[in-house]
C-alpha positions in Angstrom: 0.0 0.0 0.0 1.5 3.3 -1.0 2.0 5.4 2.2 -0.1 8.3 0.9 -3.2 6.0 1.0 -2.4 4.0 4.1 -4.1 6.0 6.8 -7.8 6.3 7.5 -7.7 10.1 6.9 -6.3 9.5 3.4 -8.3 8.8 0.3 -10.5 5.9 1.3 -11.5 5.1 -2.3 -7.9 4.7 -3.4 -7.1 2.7 -0.3 -10.0 0.3 -1.0 -9.1 0.1 -4.7 -5.5 -0.8 -4.0 -6.2 -3.1 -1.1 -9.2 -5.0 -2.5 -9.3 -4.8 -6.3 -5.9 -3.8 -7.8 -2.9 -5.9 -8.7 0.6 -4.8 -8.2 2.9 -5.1 -11.2 6.2 -6.9 -10.8 9.4 -6.4 -12.7 11.1 -9.2 -14.7 12.7 -10.5 -11.5 9.3 -10.8 -9.8 9.9 -7.8 -7.5 6.9 -5.6 -6.7 7.1 -2.3 -8.5 4.6 -0.2 -6.5 2.6 0.3 -9.6 -1.1 -0.8 -9.2 -3.6 -1.6 -11.9 -7.1 -3.1 -12.1 -7.7 -5.9 -14.5 -11.1 -6.3 -16.1 -12.3 -8.7 -13.3 -11.2 -6.2 -10.6 -12.8 -3.3 -12.4 -16.0 -5.3 -12.7 -16.0 -6.2 -9.0 -15.5 -2.6 -7.8 -18.1 -1.4 -10.3 -20.6 -3.8 -8.8 -19.9 -2.5 -5.3 -20.1 1.1 -6.4 -23.3 0.7 -8.4 -24.9 -1.1 -5.5 -23.8 1.6 -3.0 -24.1 4.8 -5.1 -26.7 4.1 -7.7 -30.0 4.4 -5.8 -32.2 2.4 -8.1 -33.8 -1.0 -7.9 -31.5 -4.1 -8.2 -32.8 -4.8 -11.7 -31.8 -1.2 -12.8 -28.4 -1.6 -11.2 -27.8 -4.8 -13.2 -29.0 -3.1 -16.4 -26.6 -0.3 -15.8 -23.7 -2.7 -15.5 -24.8 -4.6 -18.6 -25.3 -1.5 -20.6 -22.3 0.6 -19.5 -19.5 -1.6 -18.2 -18.0 -2.8 -21.5 -18.2 0.8 -23.0 -16.5 2.2 -19.9 -13.9 -0.5 -19.9 -13.0 0.1 -23.5 -12.9 3.8 -23.0 -10.3 3.5 -20.2 -8.3 0.5 -21.4 -7.0 2.6 -24.3 -4.1 0.3 -25.1 -6.4 -2.8 -25.0 -3.8 -4.5 -22.7 -6.4 -5.6 -20.1 -5.4 -3.2 -17.3 -6.3 0.3 -16.2 -4.1 2.3 -13.8 -5.7 2.3 -10.3 -5.3 6.1 -10.3 -7.8 6.3 -13.1 -10.4 4.1 -11.5 -12.3 7.0 -9.7 -12.9 8.6 -13.1 -13.8 5.1 -14.5 -16.5 4.8 -11.8 -17.9 8.2 -12.4 -18.0 7.6 -16.1 -19.8 4.3 -15.5 -22.5 6.0 -13.4 -23.0 8.6 -16.1 -22.8 11.7 -14.0 -19.3 12.6 -12.9 -20.3 15.4 -10.6 -23.4 14.1 -8.9 -21.9 11.2 -6.8 -19.7 11.3 -3.7 -17.1 8.6 -4.1 -14.8 8.5 -1.1 
């Protein structure tokens, strides 16, 4: 966990993303690099959590939002089509997914 996200007073969303959903890249010798990314599965898992928490609609509408928007959002952010998105871009990813970047309070 990068020190700037390790304390409770720090960015809780980034802390959760890194701790629960991200993977840390390793160099060619298998040493952790301190660079964190979400793969598609991790992005989908955090998207489900955020939609269930911040998208105040019925469960069927939450599922429809994920079905309708996840692939579009993933393709928008995975610009190199290498199957990963930098963890630092995931807050924007989640806002894009929900469709209104200014109306939700992700922390």
